[in-house]
C-alpha positions as CSV (number, residue, x, y, z in Angstrom):
1,M,-177.1,20.2,4.7
2,P,-174.4,22.4,2.6
3,I,-175.5,23.1,-0.9
4,R,-172.9,20.9,-3.6
5,P,-171.3,23.1,-5.9
6,D,-171.1,22.6,-9.5
7,L,-168.3,23.1,-12.1
8,Q,-169.2,26.3,-12.8
9,Q,-168.3,27.7,-9.5
10,L,-165.2,26.7,-9.7
11,E,-163.8,30.4,-9.7
12,K,-165.8,31.0,-7.1
13,C,-164.6,28.4,-4.8
14,I,-161.5,29.8,-5.4
15,D,-162.4,33.5,-4.1
16,D,-163.9,31.8,-0.6
17,A,-160.2,29.9,-0.5
18,L,-158.3,33.3,-1.0
19,R,-160.9,35.5,0.3
20,K,-161.7,33.7,3.3
21,N,-159.5,30.7,3.9
22,D,-162.8,28.2,3.1
23,F,-161.5,25.3,1.3
24,K,-164.1,23.5,1.5
25,P,-166.2,24.4,-1.6
26,L,-163.2,23.0,-3.3
27,K,-162.9,20.0,-1.9
28,T,-166.4,19.3,-2.5
29,L,-165.7,20.3,-6.3
30,L,-163.1,17.3,-6.4
31,Q,-166.1,14.7,-6.0
32,I,-167.4,15.8,-8.6
33,D,-166.5,13.7,-12.1
34,V,-165.5,16.2,-14.9
35,C,-166.9,15.3,-18.5
36,E,-165.2,16.4,-21.8
37,D,-168.2,18.3,-23.4
38,V,-168.8,20.5,-20.1
39,K,-167.4,24.2,-20.8
40,I,-166.4,26.2,-16.9
41,K,-166.6,29.8,-17.8
42,C,-164.3,31.7,-16.3
43,S,-163.7,36.1,-15.7
44,K,-160.1,37.0,-17.3
45,Q,-158.7,37.1,-13.6
46,F,-159.2,33.8,-13.0
47,F,-155.2,32.7,-13.4
48,H,-154.2,35.8,-11.0
49,K,-156.7,34.9,-8.4
50,L,-155.2,31.1,-8.5
51,D,-151.5,32.2,-9.1
52,D,-152.6,34.3,-5.7
53,L,-153.8,31.3,-3.5
54,I,-151.3,29.0,-4.6
55,C,-148.3,31.4,-3.5
56,R,-150.0,32.4,0.1
57,E,-150.4,28.7,0.5
58,L,-146.7,27.9,-0.3
59,N,-145.5,30.8,1.5
60,K,-147.4,29.2,4.6
61,K,-146.2,25.8,3.6
62,D,-149.6,24.4,3.7
63,I,-148.8,21.3,1.6
64,Q,-152.3,19.8,2.0
65,N,-153.6,23.2,0.7
66,V,-151.3,23.4,-2.2
67,S,-152.6,20.0,-3.6
68,I,-156.1,20.3,-3.2
69,I,-155.4,23.9,-5.7
70,L,-153.6,22.3,-7.8
71,I,-155.3,18.9,-8.4
72,S,-158.5,21.3,-8.7
73,F,-157.0,22.8,-11.2
74,G,-155.8,20.5,-13.4
75,R,-158.8,18.6,-13.3
76,C,-160.5,21.2,-14.3
77,G,-158.3,22.8,-16.7
78,R,-159.2,21.8,-20.1
79,N,-162.7,22.7,-19.5
80,I,-162.4,26.4,-18.5
81,S,-163.4,28.9,-21.1
82,I,-162.3,32.4,-20.6
83,L,-163.8,35.1,-22.7
84,G,-165.0,32.5,-25.1
85,Q,-162.1,30.5,-25.5
86,V,-160.7,27.4,-24.7
87,G,-159.3,28.0,-20.9
88,L,-155.6,26.3,-21.1
89,L,-154.9,27.7,-24.5
90,T,-156.0,30.9,-23.4
91,L,-153.9,31.2,-20.2
92,I,-151.1,30.4,-22.6
93,K,-150.8,33.3,-24.5
94,Q,-151.6,35.0,-21.4
95,G,-148.9,33.7,-19.4
96,L,-149.4,30.6,-17.1
97,V,-146.3,28.8,-18.0
98,Q,-143.9,32.1,-19.0
99,K,-144.7,35.8,-18.2
100,I,-141.9,38.5,-18.5
101,I,-141.9,41.2,-15.2
102,T,-139.0,43.2,-16.7
103,S,-136.6,43.1,-19.6
104,I,-134.0,41.4,-17.3
105,Y,-135.5,39.0,-15.4
106,I,-138.1,36.1,-16.4
107,F,-140.4,34.8,-14.0
108,L,-142.4,32.2,-14.8
109,Y,-145.9,31.5,-13.1
110,M,-145.5,27.9,-12.5
111,V,-141.6,28.3,-12.0
112,A,-142.4,30.6,-9.3
113,W,-144.3,27.7,-7.3
114,F,-142.0,24.6,-8.7
115,E,-139.1,27.5,-7.2
116,K,-141.1,27.8,-3.9
117,S,-142.3,24.2,-3.4
118,K,-138.2,23.4,-3.6
119,E,-137.6,25.5,-0.6
120,I,-140.1,23.5,0.9
121,I,-138.0,19.8,-0.3
122,L,-135.2,21.5,0.9
123,S,-136.3,22.5,4.7
124,Q,-137.4,19.0,5.0
125,G,-133.7,17.6,4.7
126,N,-133.1,14.7,2.8
127,S,-135.9,13.0,4.8
128,K,-139.1,11.1,3.3
129,D,-142.5,13.1,3.9
130,E,-145.3,11.7,1.2
131,A,-147.5,15.4,1.6
132,V,-143.8,16.7,0.0
133,I,-143.7,14.2,-2.2
134,N,-147.5,14.0,-3.5
135,M,-147.5,17.7,-3.6
136,I,-144.6,17.7,-6.3
137,E,-146.2,15.0,-8.0
138,D,-149.6,17.0,-8.4
139,L,-147.9,20.3,-9.6
140,F,-146.0,18.5,-12.1
141,D,-149.5,16.5,-13.4
142,L,-150.0,19.6,-13.7
143,L,-147.4,20.7,-15.8
144,M,-147.6,17.5,-18.1
145,V,-151.6,18.7,-18.7
146,I,-150.1,21.7,-20.1
147,Y,-147.8,20.0,-21.6
148,G,-149.9,18.4,-23.7
149,V,-152.4,21.2,-25.0
150,N,-149.8,22.3,-27.7
151,D,-146.3,22.3,-29.3
152,E,-146.5,25.9,-28.2
153,G,-146.8,24.6,-24.4
154,K,-144.3,21.8,-25.2
155,K,-141.6,23.9,-26.0
156,Q,-142.2,26.3,-22.9
157,V,-142.4,23.8,-20.7
158,V,-139.2,22.0,-21.8
159,E,-137.3,25.0,-22.3
160,S,-138.8,26.1,-18.3
161,F,-138.9,22.9,-16.7
162,V,-136.4,20.5,-18.1
163,P,-132.8,22.8,-16.1
164,R,-134.3,22.9,-12.8
165,I,-135.0,19.4,-13.1
166,C,-131.8,18.1,-13.6
167,A,-130.9,20.5,-11.0
168,L,-133.2,19.0,-8.6
169,V,-131.9,15.7,-9.3
170,I,-128.3,16.3,-9.2
171,D,-128.8,18.1,-5.6
172,A,-127.6,15.4,-2.8
173,R,-130.0,17.1,-0.2
174,V,-133.5,16.2,-1.9
175,N,-135.3,13.1,-1.0
176,I,-134.4,10.3,-3.9
177,C,-138.5,9.5,-4.0
178,I,-139.2,13.6,-5.1
179,Q,-135.8,12.7,-7.7
180,Q,-137.3,10.0,-9.2
181,E,-140.7,11.4,-9.6
182,T,-139.3,14.1,-11.6
183,L,-136.9,12.4,-13.4
184,K,-140.1,9.9,-14.5
185,K,-142.2,13.1,-15.4
186,M,-139.1,15.0,-17.3
187,N,-138.7,12.0,-19.3
188,A,-141.9,11.8,-20.5
189,M,-142.0,15.4,-21.6
190,L,-138.4,14.6,-23.5
191,D,-140.3,12.0,-25.5
192,K,-142.7,13.6,-26.5
193,M,-140.5,16.9,-27.1
194,P,-141.0,18.6,-30.9
195,Q,-137.4,17.7,-32.9
196,D,-137.1,21.4,-33.3
197,A,-136.9,22.2,-29.3
198,R,-134.4,19.8,-28.5
199,K,-132.1,23.2,-29.8
200,I,-133.5,24.8,-26.4
201,L,-131.5,22.3,-24.5
202,F,-128.2,22.9,-26.2
203,N,-126.8,25.9,-24.2
204,Q,-123.5,26.1,-21.7
205,E,-126.1,25.8,-18.6
206,M,-127.3,22.4,-19.9
207,L,-123.7,20.8,-20.4
208,I,-122.9,21.6,-17.1
209,L,-126.2,20.3,-15.7
210,M,-125.5,17.0,-17.7
211,N,-122.1,16.6,-16.9
212,S,-123.1,16.7,-13.4
213,M,-125.8,14.2,-14.2
214,G,-123.0,12.3,-15.3
215,E,-121.6,12.0,-11.9
216,R,-124.3,12.1,-10.1
217,I,-124.7,8.7,-11.5
218,L,-121.8,7.3,-9.3
219,D,-123.3,8.2,-5.9
220,A,-126.8,8.4,-6.9
221,G,-127.5,5.5,-4.3
222,D,-130.5,3.7,-6.3
223,Y,-130.7,1.8,-9.1
224,D,-133.6,2.9,-10.5
225,L,-132.4,6.8,-10.0
226,Q,-129.3,5.8,-11.6
227,V,-131.7,4.1,-14.9
228,G,-133.5,7.4,-14.8
229,I,-130.5,9.7,-15.1
230,V,-128.6,7.6,-18.2
231,E,-132.4,7.4,-19.8
232,A,-132.2,11.3,-19.4
233,L,-129.2,11.9,-21.2
234,C,-130.2,9.3,-23.9
235,R,-133.4,11.4,-24.5
236,M,-131.3,14.5,-24.6
237,T,-128.7,14.1,-27.3
238,T,-128.7,12.0,-30.2
239,E,-126.6,9.1,-30.8
240,K,-123.8,11.1,-32.4
241,Q,-124.2,13.8,-29.6
242,R,-123.5,10.9,-27.1
243,R,-120.4,9.5,-28.7
244,E,-118.6,13.1,-28.4
245,L,-120.4,14.0,-24.6
246,A,-119.4,10.9,-22.7
247,C,-116.0,11.6,-22.7
248,Q,-116.7,15.0,-20.8
249,W,-119.4,13.1,-18.6
250,F,-117.5,9.9,-17.3
251,S,-113.7,10.4,-17.1
252,M,-112.8,6.5,-17.4
253,D,-112.6,5.4,-20.9
254,F,-114.1,2.0,-20.2
255,I,-116.9,3.7,-18.8
256,A,-117.3,6.0,-21.4
257,N,-117.4,3.4,-24.2
258,A,-119.8,1.4,-22.1
259,F,-122.2,4.6,-22.2
260,K,-121.7,4.8,-25.6
261,G,-122.5,1.2,-26.5
262,I,-126.7,1.6,-24.7
263,K,-128.6,1.8,-28.0
264,D,-132.2,2.6,-27.7
265,S,-133.3,-0.7,-28.9
266,E,-132.0,-2.7,-26.0
267,F,-132.4,-0.1,-23.7
268,E,-132.9,-1.7,-20.3
269,T,-130.2,-4.4,-21.2
270,D,-127.5,-1.9,-22.0
271,C,-128.2,0.2,-19.4
272,R,-127.8,-2.8,-17.4
273,I,-124.2,-3.6,-18.4
274,F,-123.7,-0.1,-18.2
275,L,-124.6,0.4,-14.7
276,N,-123.5,-2.8,-13.3
277,L,-120.1,-2.0,-14.6
278,V,-120.1,1.9,-13.5
279,N,-121.6,0.4,-9.6
280,G,-118.9,-2.5,-9.8
281,M,-115.9,-0.4,-10.7
282,L,-117.0,1.9,-7.2
283,G,-115.8,-1.4,-5.1
284,D,-116.2,-0.5,-1.1
285,K,-117.3,3.1,-1.9
286,R,-120.1,2.1,-4.6
287,R,-123.9,3.0,-3.2
288,V,-126.0,0.5,-5.2
289,F,-125.0,-3.5,-4.4
290,T,-125.9,-5.6,-7.4
291,F,-126.1,-9.9,-6.8
292,P,-127.5,-12.4,-9.2
293,C,-130.3,-14.1,-7.8
294,L,-130.9,-18.3,-8.5
295,S,-135.2,-17.6,-8.3
296,A,-137.3,-15.5,-6.4
297,F,-141.1,-15.7,-4.7
298,L,-143.7,-14.0,-3.7
299,D,-144.9,-16.2,-1.1
300,K,-145.7,-20.1,-3.2
301,Y,-145.3,-17.2,-6.4
302,E,-142.1,-17.9,-8.4
303,L,-141.4,-14.9,-9.7
304,Q,-139.9,-14.6,-14.1
305,I,-137.1,-13.5,-15.3
306,P,-137.8,-10.9,-18.0
307,S,-137.6,-12.3,-21.3
308,D,-134.5,-11.0,-22.6
309,E,-132.2,-12.5,-24.6
310,K,-129.7,-10.0,-23.7
311,L,-130.2,-10.2,-19.9
312,E,-127.7,-12.9,-18.8
313,E,-128.9,-12.7,-15.1
314,F,-132.0,-12.0,-12.4
315,W,-130.1,-9.0,-10.7
316,I,-131.1,-8.3,-7.2
317,D,-130.1,-4.4,-6.4
318,F,-129.4,-3.4,-3.1
319,N,-129.8,0.4,-2.6
320,L,-128.0,1.9,0.2
321,G,-128.9,5.4,-0.8
322,S,-132.8,5.0,-0.6
323,Q,-132.9,1.7,1.7
324,T,-134.4,-0.3,-0.8
325,L,-134.1,-3.7,-2.6
326,S,-135.1,-3.7,-6.1
327,F,-135.7,-5.9,-9.3
328,Y,-137.7,-6.5,-12.6
329,I,-139.7,-9.4,-13.1
330,A,-141.4,-10.5,-16.7
331,G,-145.0,-8.8,-16.3
332,D,-148.2,-10.4,-16.9
333,N,-148.8,-8.2,-20.1
334,D,-148.4,-10.7,-23.8
335,D,-145.3,-8.8,-24.3
336,H,-143.9,-9.3,-20.6
337,Q,-142.8,-5.8,-20.2
338,W,-140.4,-5.3,-17.6
339,E,-142.2,-4.9,-14.4
340,A,-140.5,-2.8,-11.2
341,V,-140.5,-4.3,-7.7
342,T,-139.4,-2.3,-5.1
343,V,-139.1,-3.3,-1.2
344,P,-138.8,-0.2,1.6
345,E,-136.8,-0.6,4.6
346,E,-140.2,0.9,6.2
347,E,-142.4,-2.4,5.0
348,V,-139.8,-4.8,6.4
349,Q,-141.1,-6.1,9.6
350,I,-138.0,-9.2,9.9
351,Y,-135.4,-10.7,7.6
352,S,-133.5,-13.5,7.7
353,I,-130.3,-15.0,5.8
354,E,-129.2,-18.6,6.0
355,E,-128.0,-21.2,4.2
356,R,-129.4,-23.8,2.9
357,D,-128.8,-26.8,0.2
358,S,-125.6,-25.2,-0.7
359,K,-127.6,-21.3,-1.4
360,K,-128.1,-18.5,1.0
361,L,-131.8,-17.7,1.5
362,L,-132.9,-14.1,2.1
363,T,-136.7,-14.3,3.5
364,I,-138.1,-10.7,4.1
365,I,-141.5,-10.6,5.7
366,L,-143.3,-7.6,5.4
367,K,-146.1,-5.6,7.5
368,N,-148.2,-5.4,4.8
369,I,-149.7,-7.2,1.5
370,F,-147.8,-7.0,-1.3
371,K,-149.2,-6.8,-4.7
372,I,-147.5,-7.6,-7.9
373,S,-149.8,-7.5,-11.1
374,K,-152.2,-9.9,-10.2
375,R,-150.3,-11.7,-7.0
376,E,-149.8,-10.9,-3.6
377,G,-148.0,-12.1,-0.1
378,K,-146.1,-11.0,2.7
379,E,-143.0,-12.9,2.2
380,F,-140.4,-12.1,-0.2
381,I,-137.7,-15.7,-0.3
382,L,-134.5,-14.9,-2.9
383,Y,-132.3,-17.3,-3.2
384,F,-128.4,-16.6,-4.0
385,D,-125.2,-18.8,-4.6
386,A,-123.5,-19.7,-1.0
387,S,-120.6,-17.5,-1.9
388,L,-121.8,-14.5,-2.1
389,E,-121.8,-11.8,0.7
390,I,-124.8,-10.4,1.0
391,T,-125.4,-10.2,4.9
392,N,-123.4,-6.9,5.6
393,V,-125.5,-4.9,2.5
394,T,-128.7,-6.6,4.0
395,H,-127.9,-4.7,7.3
396,R,-127.3,-1.5,6.5
397,I,-130.5,-1.1,4.2
398,F,-133.0,-3.4,6.4
399,G,-131.4,-2.6,9.9
400,A,-129.6,-4.9,11.7
401,N,-132.1,-4.8,14.5
402,K,-134.6,-6.1,12.2
403,H,-132.3,-9.5,11.6
404,R,-133.3,-12.8,12.6
405,E,-130.7,-13.6,14.6
406,F,-130.8,-10.6,16.3
407,T,-134.1,-10.5,17.9
408,R,-133.4,-14.3,19.2
409,K,-130.4,-12.8,20.8
410,Q,-132.3,-10.2,21.9
411,G,-136.0,-12.2,23.3
412,I,-133.2,-14.6,25.0
413,S,-131.1,-12.2,26.7
414,V,-134.4,-11.4,28.9
415,A,-134.0,-14.4,30.8
416,K,-130.5,-14.7,30.4
417,T,-128.7,-13.4,33.6
418,S,-125.0,-14.1,35.4
419,M,-125.2,-15.6,38.6
420,H,-122.1,-16.0,40.7
421,I,-122.0,-18.1,44.3
422,L,-121.1,-16.7,47.2
423,F,-120.8,-18.2,50.8
424,D,-122.2,-16.6,54.3
425,A,-121.1,-16.8,57.5
426,T,-122.5,-20.1,58.0
427,G,-120.9,-21.6,55.2
428,S,-124.0,-22.0,53.1
429,Q,-124.2,-21.1,49.0
430,I,-126.2,-18.1,47.9
431,L,-126.7,-17.4,44.7
432,V,-126.3,-13.6,43.7
433,P,-127.2,-11.7,40.3
434,E,-123.9,-10.2,39.0
435,S,-125.7,-6.8,38.9
436,Q,-125.9,-6.8,42.4
437,I,-122.1,-8.0,43.5
438,S,-120.2,-5.0,43.5
439,P,-121.8,-2.0,43.3
440,V,-119.0,-0.1,44.7
441,T,-117.2,-1.2,41.3
442,E,-119.5,-0.2,39.1
443,L,-119.8,3.4,40.6
444,V,-115.7,3.8,40.7
445,S,-115.7,2.8,36.5
446,L,-118.8,5.1,35.9
447,K,-117.0,8.4,37.6
448,E,-113.3,7.6,35.5
449,N,-115.2,7.4,32.8
450,P,-118.5,10.3,33.1
451,N,-118.7,10.2,29.4
452,S,-119.3,6.8,28.8
453,Q,-123.1,5.9,27.8
454,K,-124.7,2.7,26.9
455,E,-125.2,2.0,23.1
456,F,-128.5,0.8,22.4
457,V,-130.2,-0.6,19.2
458,K,-132.6,1.6,18.3
459,P,-135.5,1.6,15.5
460,P,-135.5,3.5,12.3
461,E,-137.2,6.4,13.0
462,Y,-140.9,7.0,10.6
463,I,-142.5,10.5,9.0
464,K,-145.6,10.6,9.6
465,N,-148.2,10.8,6.3
466,S,-149.7,13.8,6.1
467,T,-153.4,13.0,5.2
468,Q,-154.2,14.6,2.2
469,G,-157.7,15.2,2.7
470,D,-160.5,12.7,1.0
471,R,-158.4,12.0,-2.1
472,K,-155.8,9.9,0.1
473,T,-156.8,7.3,2.3
474,S,-154.7,4.7,4.6
475,Q,-154.1,1.5,2.9
476,S,-153.1,-1.7,4.0
477,E,-151.1,-3.0,0.7
478,I,-148.3,-2.1,-1.2
479,I,-148.6,-1.9,-4.6
480,T,-145.6,-1.8,-7.7
481,P,-144.7,0.8,-9.3
482,S,-145.3,1.0,-12.9
483,K,-143.8,-0.9,-15.2
484,R,-140.3,0.2,-16.7
485,K,-139.6,0.7,-20.6
486,M,-137.8,3.6,-22.4
487,S,-140.3,3.9,-24.0
488,E,-142.5,4.1,-21.1
489,A,-142.5,7.7,-21.2
490,S,-144.8,7.5,-24.4
491,M,-147.5,7.3,-22.4
492,I,-148.3,10.5,-21.2
493,V,-151.6,10.5,-19.8
494,T,-153.3,14.7,-20.1
495,G,-156.5,15.7,-18.9
496,A,-158.5,15.2,-15.8
497,E,-157.7,11.5,-15.7
498,I,-154.4,12.1,-14.5
499,F,-155.2,13.6,-11.3
500,N,-157.2,9.6,-10.6
501,T,-153.9,8.4,-10.4
502,R,-151.3,8.1,-7.7
503,S,-147.7,7.1,-7.5
504,P,-147.3,3.8,-6.5
505,L,-144.7,4.8,-4.5
506,H,-146.2,5.5,-1.6
507,S,-144.7,4.3,1.8
508,L,-147.6,2.7,4.4
509,E,-146.9,3.5,8.1
510,T,-147.2,0.7,10.3
511,Q,-145.3,0.1,13.8
512,L,-143.4,-2.9,14.2
513,E,-145.7,-5.7,15.0
514,G,-143.8,-8.4,17.8
515,E,-140.9,-8.1,19.5
516,G,-138.7,-11.0,20.6
517,E,-140.6,-14.1,21.1
518,D,-143.2,-13.0,18.4
519,Q,-141.0,-12.4,15.9
520,E,-139.3,-15.9,16.2
521,R,-143.1,-17.2,16.7
522,L,-143.6,-16.1,13.1
523,F,-140.1,-17.4,11.5
524,K,-140.9,-20.7,13.2
525,E,-144.4,-21.0,11.4
526,I,-142.7,-20.1,8.2
527,E,-140.3,-23.0,8.5
528,N,-143.3,-25.5,9.4
C-alpha cells in the first residue's frame, strides 16, 4: 500500500511530478484537508519548480495535470511558509504575479500561464470542452486566492489580468462559457478593487478595449454574457465617466442614453430595459430573442418572477450564441434574490410547441434531473401569449430534430411507403413499392446530377468531457447557476474553500434516449 503523503511533502510531490512525471502523490495530496493553522515549509526554489511544471504541462496540453497542479497550489497556498515568512506574501514579493525579465518586456508568471491556456482555448475553436473550462476556472480560482492576500496583490492582479480578460471576452473565437466564467471572476475583482487602483484602468489600451466590449454586447449571443459585459463596464467606471464614454461605446443616441440610465442600485431591472432595447433594435439580426412569459413550471412547481416592482414581465431569453434558454426567478431565500436558470441544448431530450386555451405552450423534456434550489424535475412548461412566434427561434436553439412534430413524422415515415398498382399479363393486380418501380429512371436522374446528395437531419455533435481525476465524477443531474445580482461579485471565497466548489455551468454528456415511438410515448404519458 502506498504511503499517504502529508502536507509537508507538497514540494516533494511537485518534484516527483517534475522529475519523474509522477502525479499520483499530488493527486493523493488533494484528499487531505488543509487546516488554517498548518504551515507547509517549502524552499525558496519552490515557486520556480511550480512554474516549470505548469509551463511544461501547458506546452504538452495536458489539461488534467494542469488542473491538478493549480488546485493543489491553490488549496495550500496560504499555508506555505518560505524562510519563516507567510508563503503567498513572500511569493508576491518574489514575483508570483510579476517578474521583470528585461527593461522592455514584463513577463508575468501567472500571465504566462494564462497566455498558454489561451492558446489551448483557441486551438479548441468555439467548441465547448468541459476539461478546458475547468482548467480556466482553476486558474482563476488560484488568482482570486492571490487577489485576496493584500492590496498589493489586488493592484498587481487588476493591472495584469483585467486587460487580458477583456480581450478574451471580445474574441469571437472563444467559447461563450469560458467568457462567462472569466467575466464573473473579473467582476468579483473589480468589486473589491482598491479605490486608488481604478486609475490603473484608465489608459489608451483600456479605453479601446472598453469600446470593443460595448460593440461585443450587440453580437454576444447570450443574455447572461451581455449582462456580465454591462456589469464590467459599470464597475470599471464611475457614473460620471459612464455618461462621458457611453456615446463612444454606442453610436445611437437612444442606446447611449439607455445605458446612462443604468443605476447601480437597480442594476438588474435597468440592465434588462437596456438590453431588451439593444436586442430589439437589431431586429432579425439579433442573437438574443426575448419574450414575455405568462407562467413557468418545473414539473408541478410554479416558478415565480423575481420580486421587483420595476420588473414588468417574466422575461425568457432564447440565446442563439450559447444555444440555451435562460431566465431569472425569485430565489428561495428571505430577500428573494434573483436566481438564474439556464437550459442548454445538450440537456434537452425533446420539446413541443402547441396552442392551448389561447396560449402557446412550450414543453421541454430534459435528459437529467434539473435542480433549482429545493425543487427538482425533468420537465419545463412555459406559457406564452398565442400571438408570439417562438417556434423558429426554438428550432434554432434546440434543433428541429428534437421537436415533437419532427419525431412524430420521422416515426410514421418508417411504415409509410407509396404503392403502385400494376397489371400482369393475365390482368391480375400487383402492388409494387414506388422505390422498385423505375430503377432506370432513378439511375438516369443521378447521372444527370452527379453532385446531388440526399440531406439527412443530423443529430447535434457532443464534445466528450475529459475526466478530472478524483475531483470530478459523472453526475446525473443539472444544478442551476448561482444567484446573479450586481452585489454577487462582493462574495469572494478565498483560500482552500474556493477549490471545493465547481462551476454550475457543467453540461452533462448523455445520449439522446428514445427515437420515434419512444419519444412519442413520453409525450402521451405526460398528456395523460
